[in-house]
C-alpha positions in Angstrom: 2.8 -13.5 -15.0 5.6 -10.8 -15.9 5.5 -7.4 -14.1 7.5 -4.6 -15.6 9.2 -1.9 -13.4 7.2 1.4 -13.9 8.8 3.5 -16.2 9.2 7.2 -16.9 8.3 6.5 -20.4 5.6 9.2 -21.5 6.1 10.8 -18.3 6.0 14.6 -18.6 5.4 16.8 -15.5 4.2 19.6 -17.7 1.2 17.6 -18.9 0.7 15.5 -15.7 -3.1 14.4 -15.5 -5.1 15.9 -12.6 -6.9 12.8 -11.8 -6.1 9.3 -10.6 -7.5 6.2 -9.1 -7.8 5.9 -5.3 -9.3 3.4 -3.2 -9.5 4.9 0.2 -8.8 8.2 2.2 -8.5 7.7 5.8 -8.5 10.6 8.1 -6.8 11.0 11.6 -4.3 8.2 10.9 -1.3 7.7 13.5 0.3 4.7 11.9 1.5 6.2 8.6 4.2 8.9 9.5 4.9 11.5 12.1 2.0 13.1 13.9 -1.8 12.8 12.9 -2.0 12.2 9.2 -4.4 11.7 6.3 -3.6 8.6 4.4 -4.5 8.3 0.7 -4.5 5.1 -0.7 -3.7 4.6 -4.5 -4.8 1.8 -6.6 -2.4 -0.6 -8.4 0.8 -2.3 -7.0 3.6 -4.1 -8.9 4.0 -6.7 -6.1 1.8 -9.4 -4.8 3.1 -9.8 -1.3 1.7 -13.1 0.3 0.8 -11.1 3.6 -0.5 -8.0 2.0 -3.5 -6.6 4.2 -4.8 -4.5 1.4 -5.5 -6.9 -1.5 -8.1 -4.6 -2.9 -5.4 -2.2 -4.0 -3.3 -4.7 -5.9 -5.1 -4.3 -9.2 -4.6 -1.2 -11.4 -8.4 -0.9 -12.0 -11.6 -1.0 -9.8 -12.6 -4.2 -7.8 -15.8 -5.5 -6.7 -15.9 -6.3 -3.1 -18.5 -8.6 -1.8 -19.9 -8.7 1.8 -21.8 -11.9 2.0 -22.8 -11.3 5.5 -25.1 -8.3 4.3 -26.6 -10.0 1.2 -30.4 -10.5 1.5 -30.5 -12.5 -1.7 -32.9 -10.2 -3.3 -31.7 -10.7 -6.7 -31.7 -7.0 -7.6 -28.0 -7.3 -8.6 -28.7 -10.5 -10.8 -31.1 -8.5 -12.9 -28.7 -5.7 -13.8 -25.4 -7.5 -14.4 -24.4 -7.3 -18.1 -21.8 -9.9 -18.0 -24.1 -12.6 -16.5 -21.6 -13.1 -13.7 -24.3 -13.2 -11.0 -26.7 -16.2 -10.8 -29.0 -17.7 -8.2 -28.0 -21.0 -6.6 -30.9 -22.3 -4.4 -31.7 -19.7 -2.1 -28.3 -17.8 -2.5 -27.1 -15.3 -5.1 -23.5 -16.0 -6.4 -21.1 -14.1 -8.0 -18.4 -15.3 -10.5 -15.5 -12.7 -10.0 -13.7 -14.1 -13.0 -16.5 -12.9 -15.3 -17.2 -9.5 -13.4 -15.9 -6.4 -15.2 -16.3 -4.1 -12.1 -18.8 -2.0 -13.9 -20.6 -1.0 -10.9 -24.2 -1.8 -12.1 -24.9 -4.2 -9.2 -23.3 -1.8 -6.6 -26.0 0.6 -7.6 -28.7 -1.9 -7.5 -27.9 -3.5 -4.3 -30.2 -2.1 -1.4 -28.1 -3.9 1.5 -24.5 -2.4 0.5 -23.5 -6.0 0.2 -21.4 -4.8 -2.9 -18.9 -2.1 -3.1 -16.2 -0.8 -5.4 -12.8 -0.5 -4.5 -11.1 2.2 -6.6 -12.6 5.4 -7.9 -11.3 8.3 -10.2 -10.7 11.4 -8.2 -9.3 14.9 -9.5 -6.4 16.2 -7.7 -8.2 19.1 -6.1 -10.9 16.7 -4.8 -8.1 14.8 -2.9 -6.7 18.1 -1.6 -10.1 19.1 -0.3 -10.2 15.8 1.8 -6.7 16.6 2.9 -7.4 20.1 4.0 -10.2 18.8 6.4 -7.2 17.7 8.6 -5.0 20.8 8.6 -5.7 21.7 12.1 -4.5 18.2 13.3 -1.3 18.6 11.2 -0.6 21.9 12.8 -1.0 20.6 16.3 0.9 17.2 15.9 3.4 17.8 13.2 1.5 15.5 10.9 0.6 15.7 7.4 -0.4 13.5 4.4 0.7 10.0 3.5 0.4 8.6 0.0 0.1 4.8 0.3 -1.4 2.0 -1.7 -1.2 -0.1 -3.6 1.9 1.7 -4.8 1.9 5.5 -5.1 4.7 5.4 -7.7 2.5 3.5 -10.0 0.5 6.6 -10.7 3.4 9.1 -11.0 1.8 12.1 -12.6 -1.1 11.9 -10.2 1.3 11.6 -7.4 3.3 14.6 -8.5 0.3 16.8 -8.8 -0.6 16.1 -5.2 2.9 16.5 -3.8 3.2 20.0 -5.5 -0.2 21.0 -4.2 0.8 20.0 -0.8 4.1 21.8 -1.0 2.1 24.8 -1.9 0.0 24.7 1.2 3.3 23.6 3.3 1.5 20.3 4.1 4.2 17.6 5.2 4.2 14.6 2.6 5.1 11.1 3.0 5.3 8.3 0.6 4.8 4.9 1.6 6.5 2.8 -1.0 7.5 -0.7 -2.0 10.4 1.0 -4.0 9.8 -1.0 -7.3 9.9 1.8 -9.8 12.2 3.4 -12.5 15.1 5.0 -10.7 14.8 8.3 -12.6 11.3 8.4 -11.8 11.9 7.9 -8.0 14.8 10.5 -8.0 12.7 13.1 -9.8 9.7 12.9 -7.3 11.8 12.5 -4.3 12.7 16.4 -4.7 9.0 16.9 -3.8 8.5 14.2 -0.9 9.5 15.3 2.8 9.7 11.6 3.9 9.7 8.2 2.6 8.3 5.2 4.3 10.2 2.4 2.4 9.3 -1.1 2.7 12.1 -3.7 2.7 11.0 -7.1 3.3 13.9 -9.3 2.9 17.3 -9.3 1.2 17.7 -12.8 -0.6 16.3 -12.0 -4.2 15.0 -15.6 -4.7 13.1 -15.6 -1.5 11.9 -12.1 -2.2 10.5 -13.3 -5.7 8.8 -16.0 -4.1 6.8 -14.1 -1.7 6.2 -10.8 -3.5 6.4 -11.9 -7.1 9.3 -9.9 -8.1 13.2 -9.6 -7.5 14.3 -6.9 -4.9 17.3 -5.8 -7.2 15.8 -2.5 -8.2 14.2 -2.0 -4.7 17.5 -2.0 -3.1 19.4 -0.1 -5.8 16.7 2.7 -5.4 17.0 2.6 -1.6 20.7 3.1 -2.0 20.2 5.9 -4.3 18.0 7.8 -1.9 20.4 7.1 0.8 23.2 8.7 -1.3 21.3 11.7 -1.7 20.7 11.9 2.1 16.9 11.8 1.6 14.7 11.3 4.6 13.9 7.6 4.9 12.2 5.5 7.6 12.6 1.8 6.7 9.4 -0.3 7.3 10.4 -4.0 8.0 7.5 -6.5 8.3 8.2 -9.5 10.9 7.1 -12.6 9.2 7.5 -15.7 11.3 9.6 -18.3 9.7 10.2 -16.4 6.6 12.4 -13.2 7.6 12.7 -13.2 11.3 15.5 -15.4 12.3 18.4 -13.7 14.2 20.7 -14.2 10.9 18.0 -12.5 8.7 17.7 -9.6 11.0 21.3 -9.2 11.3 21.9 -9.1 7.7 19.2 -6.5 7.2 20.6 -4.4 10.0 24.1 -4.5 8.5 22.9 -3.6 5.3 20.8 -0.6 6.3 23.4 0.6 8.8 25.8 0.7 5.7 23.5 2.9 4.1 23.2 5.1 7.1 19.6 4.4 7.4 19.1 4.0 11.3 15.3 4.5 11.4 13.2 1.4 11.4 9.6 0.8 12.0 8.9 -2.9 12.6 5.6 -4.2 11.4 4.5 -7.4 13.2 2.4 -9.9 11.1 -1.0 -9.9 11.4 -4.4 -11.7 10.0 -6.5 -8.6 9.9 -6.7 -8.8 6.1 -7.7 -12.3 5.5 -11.2 -11.5 5.2 -10.5 -8.8 2.2 -9.1 -11.8 0.3 -12.4 -13.5 0.5 -14.3 -10.3 -0.8 -12.1 -9.9 -3.8 -12.0 -13.6 -4.8 -8.4 -14.3 -3.8 -6.8 -17.2 -1.9 -4.9 -16.1 1.2 -1.7 -18.1 1.3 -0.5 -17.4 4.9 -3.6 -18.3 6.5 -2.0 -20.7 8.9 0.9 -18.3 10.0 0.8 -17.1 13.5 1.1 -13.4 14.5 4.7 -13.3 16.3 4.7 -12.8 20.1 5.4 -9.6 21.9 8.6 -11.0 23.3 9.9 -12.1 19.8 9.2 -8.7 18.4 10.8 -6.9 21.4 13.8 -9.2 20.8 14.2 -8.3 17.0 13.9 -4.6 18.1 16.8 -5.1 20.5 18.7 -6.6 17.8 18.3 -3.4 15.7 18.8 -1.2 18.7 22.2 -2.9 19.5 23.5 -1.7 16.0 22.4 1.8 16.6 18.9 1.9 15.2 16.0 3.9 16.5 13.0 1.6 16.4 9.6 1.9 16.4 7.1 -1.1 16.7 4.1 -0.9 14.7 4.6 2.0 12.3 
């Protein structure tokens, strides 16, 4: 599968649409930037990271999520599916997600909430209304809103509309990004972003392509451009045992980031919390046997960064 870098083609801020596709909004978040925050999760991502714990956010369109433990096998969903994607096998109701078009008919029919949709269109004012529910927490904690995903830069017009609305309300904004985007688009939006939470997974382009589906060339170039412009950036570095966590890998990462003057890093230890989500969206999880790094190993990596002058936070 080929993946194109998101471009500024047909991108005109003056005609930016006031709606976009969102799959979750979480209130009172404390792991997505400074203070207490509201995190808005955009749908669609150009990467397919093996360890991603939000696989429901990858596709640019809605996804059907299946909660098999809730299913009461009533066949209400089978009766309304226009694609014939749902069948009964013995006493169980089964869904062929390859045939599903995510129309939502079965979700509406299910009395047990065993079927849910990931991804809904929301107008920018509706998102802002959700954000404003947490204003008191922002004021007290120095927090704000974080646009995450998926990948926020995959919906640039929608993102810009939200950034501008937050600026008008003096709400601090952070964009959690993989950095895989057109440079001119990124720099245009960077003028309206207070803080970037920038994911840097590994430096080797071949390894990066293997584990994410894309080269990291543009990701690193974009990061260098933000650094040259002195934008506020916190690096987010996932610790993936046996993939990017050896002393040499960490040393090379520290040297690269230090050379850019980016000395704030969040270490994100690998975990298996999202495995069940893969089953719900019908995807195979490719790192199921990978163990979570020990607290001691994470501390050693943190110390390696700290010796190079970094401010380190463990866990985002």
